[in-house]
N, C-alpha and C positions, 0 to 999 in steps of 0.2 A: 760302321760304313768307312769308305775309303774316298779320299778326295785327291786328284792329281796335284802335284805341287812341283810345277817345272823348276824351281829353284833348287829342288833337291835332286836333279838329275845332272850327272856330270856331262856337260854337252861338247866338251873338247873343242871349244872355239865356235860352235854352231850358235847363233843368235836367233832366239824365236822372238818375233815381233808380233804385236796384236794385229787383228784383221782390220784391214782399212778399206772401206767400200770403193774410196777413189782408185785405189791400186788395183782391185779386182777389176773394176769397170774399164780401166785403161788396158789392162792386159786382155780382157775378154771382149773388147770392142768388135762388133760384127761377127761374134762367134756364138755357139751354142754349146751348152754342157747338159748332158742327160745322165742323170743318176737313176739306174734302173736296177731292180732286185727285190729284196725281201723288206720286210717292215723296218729292219735297221737301216737299209739304204734309204727308204723313204724319210726316216728320222733325219738322215743326213741332208737330204732335200730340205726338209723343213727348217732345219738349222741354218743352212745357207740362204734360204728365203727370207728368214727373220734377220740375218746380218745384212741383207740387202734391202731391208724396210720394205718388203712386199707384203701389202696387207691381205690377210687371209682369214678365213674362219677356221675354227678347230675341225680337224679331219673327222669326218663322219664314216660309221661303217659302210663298206661297199661290198655288194655282191660281186661286181665285176670292176677290176682295177683299172679305171681310165687313166690317161696321161694327165698330170697337173702340169700345165705350161704357164710360165710367168714371164712377163717381159720386165726386164730389169735394167738397171743403168741408163734411165731415161729413154727406154726403147732401143737402145743399141745392142742389147745382147738378150738371149733366151736362157732360161732355166727350165730343164724339164724333169719331172720326178715320176716314177711309177713304181709299185710295190707289188 
């Protein structure tokens, strides 16, 4: 198996900081982000939802792909996903 190791990459002065929910909420206040695409895109939606503490059940198999819409950042922003 392979695991990403950010310290092994020569960043040439680029600093990668961890995800901060507060920073995301500040940047996305009164905005909507839509992640639309295939199952990989939907996995990105699920990852961001998890980082934003959106409570959700495990995805169920769907015949039709409805939009998944989550209000995040205390209701000041929306996150939309569809695969």
